[in-house]
C-alpha positions as CSV (number, residue, x, y, z in Angstrom):
1,M,100.0,116.7,119.4
2,F,97.5,116.5,116.3
3,G,97.4,120.4,114.8
4,P,97.0,120.3,111.1
5,M,97.1,117.6,109.4
6,Q,99.0,116.2,106.3
7,V,97.8,113.7,103.6
8,T,100.8,112.1,101.8
9,K,99.5,109.9,99.2
10,L,102.2,107.0,99.6
11,F,101.3,104.5,96.1
12,E,98.8,102.9,93.9
13,L,98.2,99.5,93.9
14,S,95.8,97.1,91.2
15,K,92.2,96.7,91.7
16,L,92.5,93.1,92.3
17,E,95.0,93.4,94.9
18,T,92.9,92.4,97.8
19,V,93.3,94.1,100.9
20,D,95.4,91.1,103.3
21,E,98.0,92.3,99.7
22,A,98.1,96.2,100.1
23,V,98.2,95.6,104.2
24,A,101.1,93.4,103.1
25,R,103.5,95.9,100.4
26,L,102.0,98.7,102.8
27,L,103.9,96.3,105.6
28,E,106.9,96.0,102.8
29,F,107.1,99.4,102.1
30,A,107.8,100.4,106.1
31,E,110.5,97.9,106.3
32,Y,108.1,95.7,108.2
33,P,106.7,96.7,111.0
34,Q,103.8,95.6,113.9
35,V,100.0,96.4,113.1
36,F,99.0,98.0,116.8
37,R,95.9,98.9,115.4
38,W,94.0,97.9,112.3
39,F,90.0,99.8,111.1
40,Q,88.0,98.3,108.6
41,F,85.6,100.5,106.6
42,P,83.8,99.6,103.5
43,T,85.7,102.4,101.5
44,A,88.8,103.2,103.9
45,L,91.5,100.5,106.0
46,V,92.6,102.1,109.0
47,V,96.4,100.6,109.9
48,F,98.3,102.0,113.2
49,V,102.2,100.7,112.6
50,A,105.6,100.7,114.3
51,H,108.3,99.0,114.8
52,A,108.4,95.8,117.5
53,D,111.6,97.9,119.2
54,S,110.3,101.6,119.0
55,P,105.7,101.3,119.9
56,D,106.1,105.3,120.8
57,S,107.3,105.7,116.7
58,G,104.4,105.1,114.5
59,A,102.2,105.6,111.3
60,V,98.9,106.1,110.8
61,Y,97.9,105.3,107.1
62,V,94.9,105.2,105.2
63,Y,94.5,102.4,102.3
64,D,91.4,104.3,99.6
65,R,89.4,101.3,98.9
66,K,88.0,102.9,96.2
67,Q,91.7,104.5,94.8
68,C,93.5,101.1,95.7
69,V,96.4,104.1,96.8
70,W,97.7,104.7,100.3
71,L,97.7,107.7,102.3
72,W,100.3,108.4,104.6
73,V,98.5,110.8,107.7
74,D,100.7,113.5,109.6
75,F,100.0,116.3,111.6
76,N,102.2,119.2,112.1
77,D,102.0,119.6,115.4
78,Q,106.6,118.6,115.8
79,N,105.8,115.5,117.8
80,Y,108.9,114.2,114.2
81,G,109.7,110.4,115.9
82,G,106.0,110.0,116.1
83,Y,103.0,109.2,117.5
84,S,102.3,106.2,120.2
85,P,99.3,103.5,120.1
86,S,97.6,105.7,123.2
87,E,97.8,109.0,120.7
88,F,96.8,106.8,117.8
89,D,93.9,105.8,120.9
90,V,93.3,109.7,121.5
91,L,92.6,110.8,117.2
92,I,90.5,108.2,116.9
93,N,88.8,108.8,120.4
94,Q,88.8,112.1,121.6
95,C,89.5,113.7,117.5
96,H,86.6,111.7,116.4
97,F,89.9,111.2,112.9
98,F,87.2,108.0,112.1
99,R,85.0,110.8,110.3
100,L,87.4,111.5,107.9
101,A,89.6,108.4,107.5
102,A,85.8,106.8,106.5
103,S,86.1,108.7,103.2
104,P,89.1,108.7,101.8
105,A,88.2,111.6,99.4
106,L,88.2,114.2,102.1
107,L,91.7,113.7,102.9
108,E,92.8,114.2,99.2
109,S,90.7,117.1,99.2
110,P,92.5,120.5,98.6
111,V,91.2,121.2,102.4
112,Q,93.4,122.0,105.3
113,W,91.8,119.7,107.9
114,M,92.3,120.9,111.9
115,I,92.6,117.9,114.2
116,T,93.0,119.0,118.1
117,P,91.8,116.3,120.7
118,G,87.8,116.8,122.7
119,Q,86.7,118.1,118.8
120,G,85.8,117.0,115.8
121,P,88.5,118.1,112.6
122,K,87.6,121.8,111.6
123,V,88.1,123.0,108.6
124,L,91.1,125.2,108.0
125,G,91.1,126.2,105.0
126,R,92.1,125.8,101.0
127,L,95.5,124.2,101.1
128,P,97.4,126.4,98.7
129,E,97.6,126.2,94.6
130,N,101.8,125.0,95.4
131,R,101.0,122.5,97.5
132,S,99.3,119.0,97.2
133,H,98.8,116.1,99.4
134,T,101.3,114.0,97.1
135,S,105.6,113.9,96.9
136,P,107.0,115.6,94.1
137,Q,108.4,112.6,92.0
138,N,105.0,111.9,89.5
139,G,102.9,112.0,92.1
140,Y,103.5,109.2,94.2
141,I,107.0,108.3,96.7
142,P,107.7,105.4,94.9
143,C,107.3,102.1,95.9
144,P,110.4,98.9,95.9
145,L,109.4,96.3,94.8
């Protein structure tokens, strides 16, 4: 569980949109999952969402309040079905994920982070030049309107 962290920019919002509107857009994008966890910081909002019929297949999203962009956080851990609420609790309580998430610029930097239970986030190195934190299509995954 966990390992090298992968961050993908999903979509950008207007600076005029409120946090509630930003969450509504995320929920629409993700086909209306349930919000299991919600944590606010001055520069970020962290949510853990999953569909009610499959709570063990949740996803972690971070909203960068300064850049007005949603980020999807995943890990190269072969846990392809997503995460349970208890696994998310391990992420925040034993891996100190909020050290990164509270400053979304750290998530968007070209640094590769290693997330391991019982340890704080560790830098593995820089991401290769040809690998970016964005999707291949003009920097963002298309957002349905």
